[in-house]
N, C-alpha and C positions, 0 to 999 in steps of 0.2 A: 280600420279594424284594430282593436286593442292589441298591443304587443303580447300581452299574456295569452290571448286567444290564439294569435298566430303561432306562438311557441307551442301551444297545446296541439295544434295541427301537425307541427313537426314531430312532436312526441308520438302521435298516432302513426304517422308515416314510418318513423324509424322502428317503432315497436312492431309494426306489421312486417317490416323487413326482418326483424328479429325472429318472427315466426318461421321464416324461411330458413333461418339458421338452425332451427330445431331439426330440420331434415338432414342437416349435415353434422348433427351431433353437438352443436353449440347451444348456448342458452338462448332463451327467447328475448332477452333484453340486450344482446350484443349488437352494436351497430356494425354494418359491413357494406362494402361496395358491391352492387349487383352487376355482373358482367353482361348477362343476358337474362331477361325476365322469362319465367316459365309460361307456357301456353295457357291462355285463359281457361279455367275450368279443370286443369290437370291436377290430380291429387299428388301432393308432395308427402311421401311416406317418411316417417321417422325411421332411423336405423333399427330401433326397437320400440315396441309400444310403451308408452309412458304411463306409469302408475299415477293415479290421481288420488290425492288425500281427500278425506271425507269433508263434507260441508253441510250447511243447513240453510235451505231456501224454502219457499212455499210455491205451490203450483197455482194455476189460474182459478182453481176452486178454493184456494185458501188452505190447502192441505200441506202438511210438512213434506218436504222433498229432500232426499239426501243421496249420496253416492249409490246406495243400494238400488235405487230406482233406475239407474242406468244399466244395471246388470241384466243379462239374459236376452238382450236384443241389441241390434245395431242402433246407433244414435247419431244424429247430426245436430250440432249446436250452432245457433246464430245469435250473436249478441247485438241487440238493437233497442228500439223503443217505439212506442205507438205514435208519438207525434213526429216521427221522422218523415220528412216530406217526399223522399224519393228512393233512397237506397233500400230502406227496409221493406216498403211495400213491393218494390220490384223483386228483391231477393226472395221474399215470401211467395210471390207469384211464381217465380222460377222453381222454387222448391215444391210448390203445389203441382206444377206441371211435371217435374221430375218424378215425384211420387206417383202420379197418375201413370206415367210411362213405365215405371218399375213394376207397378201392379199389373199392367198389361203384359209385361215381359216375362215375369217369373213367379217364384214362390212368395206368396204374401208374408210368410213367416220371416223372410230375409229382408223385407222392406224396413228401412230404418225409421225409428221414431224421430220426428222433427220437433226441435225445441227452440222457442224464442226466449232467450234470457234477457230480460229488460235491464238496461244499465241506467234507467231513469226511474228509480223507485219513488221519487216524490210525486210523479204524475201517474205512474203505472201501478195502480192497485190491482189485486187479482181480478176483480170483476171487470175492470177496464181491459185487461189482457184477454179475458174470456170473450168479451164483445168484439175486440179487434180481430182475434184469430178466427172467429166464426165467419168472417168475410173471406177467408182463404181456404181453410180446411178444418173441419171439426175434429180431425185426428191430431192436429198440432197441439202441443202443450206449451203453455207459457210459464216461465219461472221468474221469480223476483225475490227481493229481500232488501234489508237495509244495507247501507254502504259497507259496513264491516263484513256482512255475510257475502256480499257480492265479491269483495276483494279476496275472500278466502278461496274463491273459485277462479276468478279472472287472473290473479297474479301468477298462479301456478300453471295456467294455460298460456300465458304470454299475451293475454287480451288487454289492450289499453283502451281507455275511454276518458273523456274529459267533459265535465258539466260546466257550462259557462257560469261564472259567478253571477248571482242575482239576489235580490232582496227576498226575504221570506214572504211567501204567498204570491210572488210574481211568477207566472207560469209561461211566459213567452220567451223562454231561454233556449239556447241551442245545446246540443250534445254531439260531440265528435266521438266516433267509435270505429273499431275495426269492422271491415265488411267481409272478412273471410269466414268460411265455414269450417268447423272442426268435426272430424269423423272419429267416433268412439267405437271400439269393438264390443262384443257381448260381455267381455270381462270388465267393462267400464274403464278401459285404458285408452289414452289418446293415441290414435293410429296415424293420423295425418291431417293435412290442411288443404282445403280447396280455396285458393286465393281468388279474390274478385278480379275482373268482372265475371259474372256467373251466368251460364246458359243452361237451361233445363236439360238439354240433351247431353251436354258435357257432364253435368252433375250425375245424371243417371248412369252414364257409361262408367264414370270413375268409381262410383259406389258399387255398381254391379261387379266390376273387375276386382275390387277389394274383397267383396264377399266371396267371390269364386276362389280367391287366394286363401281365404280362411282367416284373414286378419293378421297375418304375419308381417314382418318388416320387408324391405326391398329384397 
């Protein structure tokens, strides 16, 4: 494995740990030693909901999408890509099952909107995102944009990803990315992080508990 790609995997790992630092009031990019890992599927709440700066992407219909579209409802963001061999389809399946459970449990108005934000814009055109998400849940929304547009969102959320260097037009490359879920409140503020590995029942319970609390901090 090339040293550059191995280093990229370490970047993904430590940046994911940086997400946990958010819950303690630190920045998402600070490296730290973890004494005990949080239980899988448990929501790590930030001390205070974090304001997100505006950005400009497009949805899977090719329509403009900005921060305003996150407002007025709960949102769950997952950053992945359609050519992902295992983590992404499994996570989207768990989200599909979690959404089904939440619809059975409570008020549909409180069910979060699920977003797949593609970190592979070269291969994930809007129409491909639309086709891919149709296999999971037609209510899911895909988002994409060019590299600069993606960075405008991912950097402020502490989401890291690395696209394996490749020649133009060569499409058999790998992408490393965070597998965590981000929960946004109806004010379009980052409320907390659901770290991988993810189970549908855990996802549903964590989100339902956050909704009952009304979106405040710990």
